[in-house]
N, C-alpha and C positions, 0 to 999 in steps of 0.2 A: 390632534392631541399628542404631546410628547411625554415619554415615560423616562423617568430619571433614575433608573436602578443604578446606573453607573455613568460617569461623565462622558460627553461626546468630545472627540478630538477635533481641533480646528485645522482645517486644510487650506483656508483662504490664502495664507501667505506662502504656501508651498509652490516653488517654481521648478519646472522640469525642463531639462535640456535635451529633448528628443531629437535625434538626428534622422531617424527612420520611422516608418509606420510602427505604432505601438503594437505589441503582441499580447493577446489574451489567451491564456492556456486554461481551459475548463476541464477539470477532472470530474467525471460523472461516475460515482462509486457503483461498481458492478454493471456498468454499461456493456451490453453484448451485441455482437454484429447481427445475430439472428433476430434479436429483438428490434433493432433499428430497421432491418429489412422488412419485418412483419408490420410495424407501425406505418412505415412508408407505403407498403402494399395496400394497407387498409385506409390510406389517406388521412392518417391521424397525426402526421408529423411534418407539418409544412416547413419548420425551421431546419430539421435534419435534411429534408429533401432539398431545400434551397442551398444549404452549405455544400452538400455532396454534388449537386448538379453544377454548382459554380466553383467547385474546388476539386480536391483529391480525396479519395476514400480508400483506406487500407483496412480490410476486414480482419486480417490476421497479424497483429503486432504482438510481439512476445513480451510478457510481463516479467517481473522480477520473481524471486523465490525466497521464502515462502510467499504464496500469492495472498498476502494480507496487507491491508492498506498502509500501515506504518512502514513496513519493509519496502513496499513498492514506492511510496513517496520518497523514501531515503534514496532509492536508486534513481528515481526521476530527477530529484534535486541535485544529486552529486555526480550522476553519470557513472556510478560504480555499483558493483554488487556487494553483498553483505560482508565478504572477506575484507573489504576496504572501508565501507561506511559503518560497519559494526553494530547495525541494528538487526538482530537475528530474526525478529518477528514481532507479532502483537504481544506474545507472552514468551519469556525466556528466563533461564536461571543465571543469575549473576554470582559467579563463584566467590569473588573477593568480598562480597557483602552477605553471602550465604542466604540469598532470598530470591524469590521469583518476582520478576518485573512484569507488570501488566500495564498497558497503556489504555485500558478500558475494554471490558468484555461483558460477559453475563453477570447478573446481580450476585449470584452465589460466589463466583470467582472473586469479584470485587470485594465482597464482604469477607471472604476467607483471607484475602491478602491485605485487607485494611483499606478502607475508603480513602483515608488521607494519603496513604502510600500511592494508590492508583492515581489520585488527583495530581499529586506532585510529580509523579513520573510522567504522566501524559502531558501536563501543561508546561512543566519546567525542565525536568531532568532529561527528557527525550532530546531536546534541542541543546540544552546547556551542558550536559555531562555525557550522555550516552552516544550521541552522534559523534563519530571520530573527528578529532581536531586535525587529522592528517588529510582530510578531504575538504573541498570547498563546495558550498552550495551555489546554485545559479546566482542567488542574491549577493553572496560574498564576492563572487568573481566579477559580476557586473559593476559593483560599487568601486572596485579597484580602478576602473576606467571612468569613474564618475557618472555611471549610468544608473538611474534610479529604477527600482522595481517595487512591486507590491505583492502582498499575500492576503487573501480573504478566506478565512476559515481553513487555511492549510494547516495540517497537523505538523508538518515540518516547515519551519519558517526562519531558521537561523540566518542572520544577516549581520551587517556591520554597523547598524544604527541602534542607539539606545532607545528603549521604549519602557514605559511603566504600565503594567497591566493593573487595571482597577478591579479589585475583587468585591462583589456584592457583600454587604454587611452580613447577610444571613449565612453565607458560605464561610466567611472569616470567623463569625461568632461560633460556628460549629467546629472551628479548629481545622477545617479541611485544607484551607490555604491561608497564607498570611494576608494582611490587609492590602499590601502593595507588593508587586513582584517586578524586579528589574530584569529585563532580558534584552538580548540583541536580536533584531529582526531586520527586514528590508526597510526601505525608505517609508513605505506605507504598510501598516500592519493592522488588519481588522480580524478580530478573534472573538466572535460572539459577544457575550456580555462583558468580556474582559477588555475589549478595545473596539471602538466603532467610530465612524465618521458621520453617518447620516443620522441626524437627531430624530428623524421620524421613524427610525428603525427599531425603537425600543420595544414596541408591542410584540416583536418576534424573538425576544430573548428571555422569556420567562422559563422557569424550571420545566414546565410541561411542554416547552418547545425546545428542549435540549440546550437551554441557556444560549440560544442564538446559533447553535451549530445545526442549521437547517437550510434548505434550499432558498426559502424566501429571504432570510437574512442576507445570505451570500449575494443573491441577485439584487436586492435593494442597495447594498453597499457598492456593488460594481456599477449599477445604473447611476448611482449618485456621482461616482467618479467620472463616468462618461458624460453625463449631463453638465457637470461643472468644468469640463475640459481639464480634468486632473488625472487622466490616465498616465502612469509612468511608462517607461519603455517596455517593461514586461510586468504582467500581472498574472498571478496564479489564483484561480477561483475554484473552490471545492464545493461540489453539490453532493451531499451525503445521503439524501433521503431514499433513493431507490433501493439501496442495499438492504435496509431492514425489511422492506416489503418482499423482496425476492428471497430473503432468508426464510420468511414465513410461508410464502406461496409457491416458491420454486421458480426456476429460471424461465419457465414458459409464460409467466405473468408479464404482460406488456403494458399494463396501466401505468406503472411508475415511469416507464420510458416515455409514454405520451405526456405525462406531467413534466418530465424533464424538458421535453420539446416546448411545452408552454412557457417554461422559464427562459429558454433560449429565445423564444419569440419576443418576450418582454425586453430582453437585452438588445436584440436587433431593432426593435421599435424605438430604442433610444436615439437612433439616427433618423434623419429625414426619410430615407428609404433603405431597404435591406441591401440594395446594390451599393449605396454609399457606405453602409456599414463595413462591407468587405473591401471597399475602395480605400477607406480611411484607416482600417485596422486589420491586422492578421488574426484570424480566429483558428484556434486549435482545440478540438474537442476530442476527448479520448476516454476509454474505460481504464480502470486499474486492474481488475481481474474479472474473469467470468465466474460462473457457478455451475456446480454439478447437482443434479436432482438427487436428493437423498431418499433411499427407500423408506416407506412409511413404517414398516414393521421394525421396531427398535431392536428386537432381539437379533434381527438379520443385519441391520444397517450400522449399528453402533459398536465400535471396537473399544471395549472398556479396558483400558490399560491397567487399572487397579486389579481387575480380574485376571487379565492375561499374565500379569507379573505378580500374582498374589503371594508368591514365596518371598517377596522383598518388602521392606518397610519404606514408607513414603514420607518425603519432606512435607511438613506443613508449617505455617507461620510460627507456631509456638512449640513445634516438635521436630527435631531433626530426624532424618531417615537415611536409608541407604541410597535411594534414588529420588530424583526430583523430576516430575513430569510437567512439561510445558506444552499444552495443547494449542495448536493453531489450526483448529477445525479439521481439515483433511490431511494435515501433517502434524507431527509432534517431535519434540526433542525429549529424549530420555537421558537425563544427566546422571552420571555415576558419581555420587558424593563420597562414599567410603572407598578408600584406596584398594582394599583387598577383594573387591568384587570382580569376578571373572566376566569380562565382556562377552566372551564366547558363549557362556551359558545363557545370558539374556538374549543374545542373537538367535541361538537355537530355539529358545522358547517362542520368540516372535515369529520365527520362520514357519511355525506350525499353523499360523492363521493365514489362510489363503485370500483373505480380503485385503491383505497388505500387498501393494504393488512392488515397492522396493524398500530395502533396509540398507542404510549407509552409515559408515563411520570413517574416521581417519586415524592413521598412525604416522605421526610427523607430517611429511608433505604428501604422503600417498593416501588416496581416497579409495575405500573399498565399498563395493555395491553387490548385494545379493538379492535374491527374490525367492519367495515360497514356490514360484513356478519353475525354478531351475536348480539343479544340483551343483552348478558351477558358480564361480564368482568372477568379478570383474574389478580391475584396479585401473586408476587413472591419476595423472597429475599434470600440472601445466608444463609447457616447454618440452616438446618432443617432436618426433618425425611426422606425426599426423596433423593435418590442418582441417579446420571446419569452414563453413561458408562465411564466417565472420572474421576470418583471418587470425583465428586463435590457434595456437599449436599445442599439441597434447602428446603425452606418453600414455599408451594404452596396453593393457594386457588382460587376457582371459576372455570371457564370453560377453562381447559387447552387445549381444542381442537383449541382455537384461535391461539395457536402457534404450532398446529399440533403435540402435544406431545402424546405419548402412555405410560400409566403407568400400570405395572403389579401388581399382588397381593403381591409382595415382595417390593413394592414401588420403583421399578427401572424405571427410566425415559428413554424412547427411543425417539430419534428425527426423524422427518419426513422431511417436506418441509423446515424447518429452522434448519440447522445443528448447534449443540452446541449453540442453541438459547439463553438459559438462561444466560450463562457466557458472550456471546458476546453482548447481549442486555443490560445486567447489566453493562458491561464495558462502552458502549456508554452513558447510562443514568447517569453515575457517572463520566463522563470524564472532565467536566468543570463546573465552577461556574454559578449560576443563575438558574432561573426557565425556563424550555424549554420543548417542546413537540417534540417527534420523529415521523415522518411519513415515512412509508416504502411502496413502490409501489408494486403492483402485477407485474408478468412478463409481458413484452412488453409495459410498461408505464414508464414515466419519469417525474420528477418534474422540473418546470422552475419558474423563476421570471423575471422581465423585463430586467435584465442585463445578465442572464445566457445563455450559449450556449446550444443548444439541439442536439439530435442525431436521430431525426425522420428518419426512413428508414435505419438507421445504427444500431450500438450496443451501449449499456451503461451498467454500473454496479453501485455498491453502496449499493445495498439492502442486507437484511439478508437472502433472499430466496436462496435455493440451486442452482438455475440457475446462480447466480452471485458468489456463495461461494465455490464451489467445484473445486479444481485445481489439476493438475498432479504433482507428485514428482518422479523424476528419480534419482537413486543412483547407482553409479558404482565405484568399487575400494575398497569396504568394504561390509561386510555382516551385519554390524550394521544398525539399523534404529531407528527413534524417538519412544518414548514410545507410543504415540498415533498419528493417522493420522491427525494432526493439525499443522498449521504453528507456533502456540504459543509454541509448544514443540520442535521446531528445535534448539533454542539457547542452551538448556540444553544438547541436543544430540551432538552439535558441540563442546561444551566445553569438553565433554567426549572424542570425537574423537581426539582432539588436545593435551590434557594434558597427 
């Protein structure tokens, strides 16, 4: 039976000019190395086992910052951090529009910011307006060489081909989105109920199934392309489901990872044998961020920024204030709206809470970092006499132990608790206009404000700390690998694989 909530796109006449093995990149939201290793140990993950045994496994690949899906996807697709791609996080304050942008979060936050605003920002503005025009996505770069690519349920999909998204009548009747939306995406774009190829996939895109933004819809669309020999040179496929269960149950829950493995099995079964699957196609499976277990006692685990900064007034949709708080779970941006606010007073107030790991802000090109655990401060900026393992050079001054850096007598920087800390933090500090402070929580703690969702007793991410930042990368079907074990290096590597 076919479900006709929105029309199906015809792929029959699409012709691909593949020169090399097609590449499939599968992003499994909140996939963690310890979870993979545990399900494999318990013999509950034949697909993960097969790909690792017949390929390469890197358990500690560094994510972007903040460790939230939209910011990470922007880094993955553009090969840059937030200072260049300009997506500061899942939630951020846009100074020139005097509003908080959210790409979809908790119900209370969405309601507070306006359902229509969140829908438009997440589906349209993220790709069309907010993602910097000064960077190119993988899709845009490949199309310059006439190499086709595809995206299935990817949140970031900007490309060079015109597509029309078909909005279900119920959503357009409610005024949440216009009837039709014109966007630019890759050659093939599948986006839940808004854009699909497999006519039998309709049953997986109802409202109670997240309008098609679920694992089953993604896998059905990808399997459809494989079966009809319509894989482009590069396809990104996003599996979102594990994240929500891990947020509720905590990072030790491995059932969602077993389910992810079952979906991978379906994809591998699209080929005559699994061996042929990796002979014919390059498979890249990775996590976007890990999660920290949040203490169950809310009075202990939740850092309420409305309470911590109670001497100030707060921005709301229908009320201006002195500061605007943008919570990204275990990190937050505190934006100073009124010109006359003394940043030093806010910083001193924040420093009294020892659940905060680091506090950072910028003054022109110089980045400042302090911690409740230290009486000193630390400053850094790009281009200086110190070099790190990723061939990035830095100017450093002050107490570098605040970021848990080790520096040898050759001025080589090694990272500890905060992987690739300088580039990732510099990215967030220069990601958007206005004066703001970044606060980053220690493991097991999370920031909230009066409208935000919390994950007490479950799992959360967002922070710079390695507990949120190290993710697995599995590669099968090629001996090639990225230059460094960082998600920011994947774009360059994929371009090399496909050209």
